N, C-alpha and C positions, 0 to 999 in steps of 0.2 A: 765711847766703845773702848774696852780694855785692850791695849796694844798687845800684851802678852797672850791674852786669850785669842786675839785675831791671828797672831803668829802661829799659835798651836793649831788653829782651824786650817790655816793655809798649809801647815805641814801635813795634816791629816789628808787634805785634798791632793797635795802632791804625791803622797804615798799611793793613792788610788788613780792617779791620772793616767798611768800606762794602761791600766785595765779599761778605763773609760774610753781612751784613745782607741784601743783595740776593738771595743764594742761598736763605737761610733763608725770606724772604718769598715768594720764588718757589715754595717747597715748601709754603707755606701756614702758616709759623711766624712769628709776629709777635715781633720782638726789641725788647723794652722796655728802657729804660736800667737799671732795677734788676736785669735779668737779666745784664747784662754783667759786673759785678764777680765773680761766682762763676766765670764762664768765664775771665776774665783771670787769676784766681788758679790755676786748673787749668792754663792755658796756661803760666804762669810756672814751675810745678812741672815740667811736662813739659820745657820748655826748659832749665831747670837740670839735670835728669837727663840730657838729651841732651848738654849741654855738658860735664858730668863724665865721661860715657862717652867722648866724643871726646878729652877732656883725658887720661884715663887711658890711652887707646890710644896717643896721641901719646907720652906719658911711657914707656910700655912699649917703643915702637919706638926711642926714644933709648937705652934700656938694652941693646938687642940689639947 
């Protein structure tokens, strides 16, 4: 996994964390700091998979 890309994904996630926290708390779910790391890990995996999907689609279009 590309470290720079993962760092960028985490920066994006942190940008939206306050909004996510507000929505979770509005739904009655308290977001504690120790709960954030597993979700950030999952977010990074999702973003990497989405990145690779887009990359592969772009490469396939170039081959056409």
